[in-house]
N, C-alpha and C positions, 0 to 999 in steps of 0.2 A: 217084509220088504223084498226079500229075495224073489218071491213069486212074481211081483210086479216087474222086476227087472227081467226075469225069464220070459214073461209075457211080451215085454217090449222087444227083447232080442228075437223072439219068434216072429213077431210082426215085421221087424226090420229084415230078417232073413227072407221072409215072403216078399217084401218089397224089392229086395235084391233080385230074387227070381223073376218078379214082374218086370223089373227094369231090363233084364237080360233079353227080353222079347221086344224091346222098344228101341228104335233107332237112336243113336247118340244125339242127333240133332234135337230130338224131342226131349231127351233127358237133360240137355243143357239149355234148352230154349228158355228165354226170359219170360217169366210169368208174374202175375200180380200176387203180392203177399209173400209171407214167409221169407225165405232166403233167396227166392227168385227162380229156382229151378229144382227139379227132382234131385239131381246129384248134390247140389249145394245144400239142400235141406237135410239130406241124409248125412253128408259130411259134417254139417253144423251140429247135429244132435250128438254125433260121436265125439266131435272135438270138445263140446261143452262137458260131456261125461268125463273125458280124459282130464280136462282142466280141474274140475271139482274133485275127482277121485285122487289125482296126484297131490292136490293140496292137502286132502285129508290124510294121505299116507306120508306126507312130508317129503315127497319126491319132487324133482323138478318138473315143471309144466312144460310139455312139448310145445314149441312154437311152430305152428303150421301156417303155411301161406293160405289164407282164406280168400284171397283175391282171385286166384285161378281155381277153377273147378277140376279136381282130378278125375281120372277115368274111373269107371265103375269098379274095376278090379282093385284099384288103389283104395277106394272107399271101403270095399269089402275087407281088404287086408287090415286097414286101420281099425275097422270095427272089431275084427278078431283079436288084435293085439290089445285094444282098449278093454274089450270084454274080459280078457284074461286077468288084467290088473284089477278091474272092478270086482270080479269074482273073488279074488284074493281078499279084498276089503270086506265084501259081504260075508265071506266064509269065516272071517275072524270073530264075528259075533261079540265084539268087545264094546258093550255099553254105548251104543250110538246116541242114547239120550243124554249121557253124562259127558260125552266128548264134544268139544266146541272148536270151531274155526273162528279166528279173529279176522273180520273183514273190515278193511279200511274204506271209509266212504270218501267221496270227493272233497267234503269239507274237513277231512282229517280225523273225524271221529271214528271210533271203532265199535263195530257190532259183534257180539258173540252169538254165533249161530250153531245150534246143535247139529251133529252129523246126521241125525235122523231127519231134520228139516232139510238139509242139503240133499240127502238121498231122495227125499220126497220131491224136491224141486227138480232134480235130474229126471226122475221118472215122469212127472207131469209135463215137463218141458218137451220130452220126446213125444208123448201122446199128442200134444198140441201140434207139433210140426208134422207128425204122421197124418193127422187129420187134414192138413193142408195138401198132402200128397193125394188123399182121397178125392178132394175137391178137384184138383187138377186132372186126375184120371177121368173123372166124370165129364169134365169139360172137353176132354179128348174123345168122349163117347166110349170109354172103356170101363170095365168093371174094376173097382179098386180092390185091394187086399182086404179081407175081412179082419176087423179089429174086435171081434166078439170075444170078450174076456171069459165069459162063462164056459165056452167050449174049448178054450186053448189051454188052460192050466188045470 
């Protein structure tokens, strides 16, 4: 599991570098699909990671304003602080298959979900949204960041 998170973080860092070369107007421009813009997509995957990981660690979930899109530097800072907390969890190696989160559904019922399933969800969620960035980059006539897993890890 640790390797897929390392992969996602490498790809995320490459997207940050890619974004540094793009005007802010393009990074915040409303687009179809995903969270609507490059910066909002990146912020969203980081925020979701933070929410799930803090729940697994029994820490308070940080409430971030998702209505306004922060600047690239703020998104990068948020990524770094979230990654640090996630690494603490991943480095604990404490039976992710045997630990469970109790998730309350809208109807009031409770689902017990293993930490390994939550971690898998976090990882696949990011891959999904990063794929959206690739589509938007191509729509702009630009080469997207490579997401080649084989040669990254």
